[in-house]
C-alpha positions in Angstrom: -23.3 -7.1 -24.8 -20.7 -9.8 -24.9 -18.3 -10.3 -22.0 -14.7 -9.2 -22.5 -13.0 -12.5 -23.5 -14.0 -15.8 -21.9 -15.9 -16.0 -18.7 -13.8 -17.7 -16.1 -14.8 -20.4 -13.7 -17.3 -22.3 -15.9 -16.6 -26.1 -15.6 -19.5 -27.7 -17.3 -22.6 -26.6 -19.2 -25.8 -27.1 -17.3 -28.1 -24.6 -18.9 -28.5 -20.8 -18.6 -27.8 -18.8 -15.5 -29.3 -15.5 -14.5 -28.4 -12.7 -12.2 -30.5 -9.7 -11.2 -29.1 -6.8 -9.3 -31.7 -4.4 -7.8 -29.6 -1.4 -6.7 -30.8 1.8 -5.0 -31.0 3.7 -8.3 -30.5 1.2 -11.1 -31.7 -2.4 -11.7 -29.6 -4.7 -13.9 -30.1 -8.3 -15.1 -28.1 -10.7 -17.2 -28.6 -14.1 -18.7 -25.5 -16.1 -19.4 -24.2 -19.4 -20.8 -20.5 -19.2 -21.8 -20.9 -15.4 -21.8 -23.6 -12.8 -21.6 -26.5 -13.5 -24.0 -28.8 -10.7 -22.9 -28.7 -7.8 -20.4 -31.1 -5.2 -19.2 -30.3 -1.9 -17.4 -33.0 0.5 -16.1 -34.0 2.7 -13.2 -35.1 1.2 -9.9 -38.6 2.2 -9.0 -40.6 2.0 -5.8 -42.5 -1.3 -6.7 -39.5 -3.6 -6.7 -41.3 -6.9 -7.1 -43.1 -5.6 -10.2 -39.8 -4.2 -11.4 -38.1 -7.6 -10.9 -40.8 -9.3 -12.9 -40.6 -6.9 -15.8 -36.8 -6.9 -15.8 -36.5 -10.7 -15.9 -39.3 -10.9 -18.5 -37.4 -8.4 -20.8 -34.1 -10.3 -20.3 -35.7 -13.6 -21.3 -37.3 -12.0 -24.4 -34.0 -10.5 -25.5 -32.3 -13.9 -25.0 -35.1 -15.7 -26.8 -35.5 -18.4 -24.2 -38.2 -19.5 -21.8 -37.9 -19.1 -18.1 -37.7 -22.8 -17.6 -34.3 -22.8 -19.4 -32.7 -20.9 -16.4 -30.8 -23.5 -14.4 -30.2 -21.2 -11.4 -31.0 -17.5 -10.6 -29.3 -15.3 -8.0 -30.6 -11.9 -6.8 -28.3 -9.3 -5.3 -28.3 -5.6 -4.4 -30.4 -3.6 -2.0 -33.6 -5.0 -3.4 -32.6 -8.7 -3.6 -35.3 -9.8 -1.1 -37.9 -8.5 -3.6 -37.1 -11.1 -6.2 -39.5 -13.9 -5.3 -38.4 -16.1 -8.1 -34.7 -16.1 -7.2 -33.2 -19.3 -6.1 -30.8 -17.5 -3.8 -30.0 -14.0 -2.5 -26.3 -13.1 -2.2 -24.8 -9.8 -1.1 -23.6 -7.3 -3.6 -20.1 -7.4 -2.1 -19.7 -11.1 -3.0 -21.4 -10.6 -6.4 -19.1 -7.7 -7.4 -16.0 -9.7 -6.4 -17.1 -12.7 -8.5 -18.2 -10.5 -11.4 -14.9 -8.6 -11.5 -13.0 -11.9 -11.4 -14.7 -13.0 -14.6 -13.5 -9.9 -16.5 -10.2 -9.3 -14.6 -8.8 -12.5 -13.1 -5.8 -10.7 -11.5 -7.8 -7.9 -9.8 -7.1 -7.3 -6.2 -9.1 -4.2 -5.4 -12.6 -3.0 -6.5 -14.0 0.5 -6.1 -17.7 0.5 -6.9 -19.4 3.9 -7.3 -23.1 3.7 -7.4 -25.9 6.2 -7.3 -26.4 6.3 -3.5 -23.2 4.7 -2.2 -19.6 3.9 -2.9 -17.6 1.0 -1.7 -14.1 -0.4 -1.8 -13.5 -4.2 -1.7 -10.3 -6.1 -1.3 -10.4 -9.4 -3.1 -8.3 -12.6 -3.4 -9.1 -15.0 -6.2 -12.5 -13.3 -6.7 -13.5 -13.6 -3.1 -13.9 -10.5 -0.8 -11.5 -10.4 2.1 -12.3 -6.9 3.3 -14.5 -4.0 2.4 -15.7 -0.5 3.4 -18.8 1.3 2.3 -20.0 4.9 2.3 -23.8 4.8 2.3 -24.5 7.6 4.8 -23.9 10.6 2.6 -24.5 11.4 -1.0 -21.2 13.2 -1.3 -19.4 9.9 -2.0 -21.5 8.7 -4.9 -23.2 9.4 -8.2 -26.1 11.4 -6.7 -23.6 14.1 -5.7 -22.5 14.5 -9.3 -26.1 14.7 -10.5 -27.0 17.5 -8.1 -23.9 19.5 -9.1 -24.4 18.9 -12.8 -28.0 20.2 -12.4 -26.7 23.3 -10.7 -24.4 24.0 -13.6 -27.1 23.3 -16.2 -25.2 20.3 -17.6 -25.8 16.7 -18.2 -23.5 14.2 -16.5 -21.7 13.3 -19.8 -21.3 16.9 -20.7 -19.9 17.8 -17.3 -17.4 14.9 -17.6 -16.2 16.1 -21.0 -15.8 19.7 -20.2 -14.0 19.0 -16.9 -11.2 17.4 -18.9 -10.4 20.8 -20.5 -9.5 22.3 -17.1 -5.9 23.2 -16.3 -6.9 24.8 -13.0 -9.5 22.8 -11.1 -11.4 24.9 -8.6 -11.0 23.9 -4.9 -14.4 22.7 -3.5 -14.1 22.8 0.3 -17.5 21.5 1.2 -18.2 17.8 1.1 -21.9 18.0 2.1 -23.9 17.9 -1.2 -26.2 20.8 -0.2 -23.3 23.1 0.8 -21.1 22.0 -2.1 -23.9 22.9 -4.5 -24.2 26.4 -2.8 -20.4 26.8 -3.0 -20.4 25.9 -6.8 -23.2 28.4 -7.5 -21.3 31.1 -5.6 -18.0 30.4 -7.4 -19.8 30.4 -10.7 -21.3 33.8 -9.9 -17.8 34.9 -9.0 -16.6 34.2 -12.5 -14.8 30.8 -12.1 -15.1 29.0 -15.5 -17.6 26.1 -15.6 -14.9 23.6 -16.7 -12.7 24.5 -13.7 -15.7 24.0 -11.4 -16.5 20.7 -13.0 -12.9 19.5 -12.6 -12.9 20.6 -9.0 -16.1 18.6 -8.3 -14.5 15.4 -9.7 -11.3 16.0 -7.8 -13.4 16.6 -4.6 -15.4 13.4 -5.1 -12.3 11.4 -5.9 -10.5 12.6 -2.8 -13.4 11.4 -0.7 -13.5 8.0 -2.4 -9.7 7.6 -2.2 -9.7 8.4 1.6 -12.4 5.8 2.1 -10.5 3.2 0.0 -7.3 3.7 1.9 -9.0 2.3 5.0 -8.6 -1.2 3.4 -5.5 -2.7 1.7 -5.2 -1.3 -1.8 -3.4 -3.4 -4.3 -3.1 -3.7 -8.1 -4.9 -4.6 -10.2 -7.6 -1.9 -9.4 -11.0 -2.1 -11.1 -13.6 0.6 -10.9 -17.2 -0.4 -11.4 -20.7 1.2 -11.2 -21.9 4.3 -12.9 -19.0 6.3 -11.7 -16.7 4.1 -13.8 -18.2 5.7 -16.9 -16.9 9.2 -16.0 -13.4 9.6 -17.4 -12.6 12.6 -15.2 -13.5 10.7 -12.0 -11.6 7.5 -12.8 -8.5 9.6 -13.8 -8.7 11.5 -10.5 -9.0 8.3 -8.5 -6.1 6.8 -10.4 -4.0 9.9 -9.7 -5.0 9.9 -6.1 -4.0 6.3 -5.5 -1.1 6.4 -8.0 -2.4 3.2 -9.6 -3.6 2.4 -13.1 -7.3 1.5 -13.2 -9.5 -0.8 -15.4 -13.2 -1.1 -15.9 -15.5 -3.6 -17.6 -17.0 -2.6 -20.9 -20.3 -2.1 -19.1 -19.4 -1.4 -15.5 -23.1 -1.3 -14.3 -23.5 -5.0 -15.0 -20.7 -6.3 -12.7 -23.0 -7.3 -9.8 -25.5 -9.0 -12.0 -22.8 -10.9 -13.8 -21.3 -12.0 -10.5 -24.7 -13.1 -9.3 -25.1 -15.3 -12.4 -21.6 -16.7 -12.0 -22.1 -17.6 -8.4 -25.3 -19.4 -9.5 -23.2 -21.3 -11.9 -20.6 -22.1 -9.2 -23.4 -23.4 -6.9 -24.8 -25.6 -9.6 -21.4 -27.0 -10.7 -20.5 -27.8 -7.0 -23.7 -29.6 -6.5 -23.3 -31.7 -9.7 -19.7 -32.6 -8.7 -21.2 -33.9 -5.4 -23.9 -35.9 -7.3 -26.7 -33.7 -6.1 -28.9 -30.8 -7.3 -29.4 -27.5 -5.5 -32.9 -26.5 -4.5 -34.5 -24.1 -7.0 -37.7 -22.2 -7.3 -40.5 -23.1 -9.7 -39.8 -21.4 -13.0 -42.7 -19.0 -13.3 -43.1 -15.3 -13.4 -46.1 -14.2 -11.4 -47.3 -10.7 -12.4 -47.5 -8.5 -9.3 -50.5 -6.2 -9.7 -50.1 -2.8 -8.0 -53.4 -1.4 -6.7 
């Protein structure tokens, strides 16, 4: 998938750069030169070192280049320490900020909605200045929507679409995932239409995310990333709640991996300007055999 427009911040060509983002539920990787030349998105499994190997191998195959062509590789996300061939590990907060800058150079606020957490990041020139994260409860993230969709007998995309038909969203009072699921089932049995329940769920989740985000300084331009950015009903509810327009990258799941690759490029460019080279790992993928 090509990046939207030019990728900002690249000062000289020194090879290919790679970013791998091992999140709690999804793993993403990109290989870049002046833009994205290959990308991989797939579920995160329990054997993260094996996963990192296969993900990088697939990205290289799609790009049609050998591993030795990668000038610098950065790992990010919860599983970043499980990427033994990465030259550096950088937090997902910094990588999301850098990734968003490459797509939206005027962005000031990021809301990232992942499978197991959500976070709000205040940025200035692509660097994080403040952030807050909800990683203690599934009610503020994509897992909450998956549970509710299952209880309604819907897929996530289907629930998103039908919720937009609602003119009277149901009020969901419980924020705990378990109790919210029970409340939805009870309201469904009581005759409340599915589209109103779906709309109520998105509104409930958006309210939780908005309340979290307001604990930092919110400013335009606002960018939503992560799997939650693919849900039109959720992004609309967040936009309405904050009274701000929102934007998202064409593939919002790749933002952290793109930022990781871009930070790798920044590290290499800075070293070259100083007449040195950053330390890198040997370019080999060692297969991890799981017994």
